[in-house]
N, C-alpha and C positions, 0 to 999 in steps of 0.2 A: 681514211682516204680510200683504201682498197674496197671497203664495204660500200662506200658511196658510189664508186665506179661500178662495182658489181650490180648494185641496185639500179643504177642508170642503164646499164647494159641490159639487165633483165627486163626493165620496164620498156625499153625500146624494142626488145625482141618480142615481148608480149603484145605490144601494140601492133607491131608488124605482123605477127602470127595471126592475131585476131582480125586484122583487116583483110587477111588472105583467106582464112577459113573461120567457120563459126565455132570450132571446138579445138582446144589444145590443152594439154596438161604439161606443166613444167615442174620438174623436180630438181632441186639443187641441194647438195649436201652442205651442211654447215656444222661447225663445231662451236660448242658453248663451253667456255672454261669453267672450272669449279668455282673460281672467284666470282664469276658472273651469276652463278646459281645460288650463292649465299644471300640471305635477306632477312631482315627483321620486320618488314612490312607485312601485317597480318593478311591482307588481301592476296599479296603475291605468295606468301607462305601457303595459304590455302590452295592457290593455283598449283604450286609445285607438289603438294602432297597427294594430289590425285594421280592415279596411274591410268594411262589410256593406251590402247592399241589402235592405231589408225591404219586403215587399209591403203591410204595414199596420202600424199602431201596436199593439203587444202590450199586453195587460192582464194583470197578475198580481194575484191576490186571495190575500193571506196571511191564513189563518184562524187565529185566536188566542183566547186567554182570559187574563184578568188573573192567574190563579193558575198559568199554565203556565211552568215554569222554562226550557224549551227554546225558547220563542218569541222572547225578545229578541235572541238572536244571529241568528235568521233575518231579523228586521226589519232588523238591522244589515247583513246581507249585501245585502238588497234596496236599502236606502238607499245603500250604498256603490256599487252598480252604477248606480243611478239618478243619483246625484250625479256620476258620471263624465261624464255627458252624451253617452256614446258609443252608447247604445242607444235606439231609437225605441220606448220602452215607458213605461207608468205602472204604479204599483202602489197598492193600498189594503190596509189592515189591517182585517179584519172581527173586531172584539172581541165575540165571541158571548155572553159572559156579562154584557155591559153594554148590548147593543143587540138588541132583538127582531128588527129588520130584518136585522141581520148574521146572527143565528142562523137566520132563515128562509132566507137565501142559503146558509148552510152546509148546511142540509138539502137545498136544491135542488141543490147541487153534489155531494151524497153524501159529504161529509167526515165521518169518524167519529173522527178523532184530531187532536191539536195538537202541533206546528204543521204545517200543510199549506199549500202554495202551489199554487194552481190557475191555470194560464196559459191565456188565451183561452177561458175558459168550460169548460175540461175537455180541451182538446186535449193538454195535458201536465200532469201532477200530480206534485209532489214531496212525500212524506210524511216528517215528522221533520226534525231538524236535519242537514243534509247535510255540515256541517263546514267548508265553504269556499264561496267565491263561484262556483266552477267549475260545479257542477251547475245552478245558477240561470242562469248565463250561457249554458250549453249549451241549456237549455230556452227561453230568450228567443230565441236564434239559430234554433232549430228552428221555433218558432212564427212568427218573423218571415219565415222563408223559404218557408212553406207558401202554397199557392194559396188565395186567398179571393175571394168575390164582389166585384165592383167597385161598391161602394156607398159613398157619401159621407154623413156625418152632420154637420150643423152645429147647434150649440147656442148659445143665448143665454140668459143668466140676468139678471133684473132684481130687485133688492131692493125690495119694496113697503112695507116697514115692518111693525111689529107681528108679527114672526116669519113673514112671508109673502113668497114669491118667485114671480115669473112665469118659467116655464121654457118656452121654445119650441124644439122640435126639428124640423129639416127633414131628411128622408131623400131622397137622390137615387140612383136606380138608373141606373148608367152602362152597363148591359148591354143587349143586344138582347132578351133574354128576361125574363119576369116573375120577380121574386125573391120567394120566400115566406118 
């Protein structure tokens, strides 16, 4: 239940943030228990055996619609990779025919077909059902390895009641130069 609420809050914040500006990076700490990390699935075991150093938390935006027959498998691939706990990434599904903010983000990203997964705001984009987890894992690894500005983002969310939230975002530039 807590994870569902967290994902809902994060998705709402992402949509709000991206509707205000064209770039934002969101990092959220998460813990994966040792029990979650044990597996006998050969694909997931292969995923876990790889060691990777990411420069940042990768964000995947899966652009979808309720009527799209090719979208559910893509969400399944993303969830499978995320659930492995082996990658420093988060993903959201933007259901464009059900949410005007999601559709506005789709337009901002330049997405014209479903399903499409946009990683790190457009650094890499995969269009269509890729047929396995491998292309998505490759995109996550590629994005995670790229050089990014040394900027920290801290977010706190407080439920105020009556469908209101207080969202405070602190951005810290850890570089010597000004970040625009």
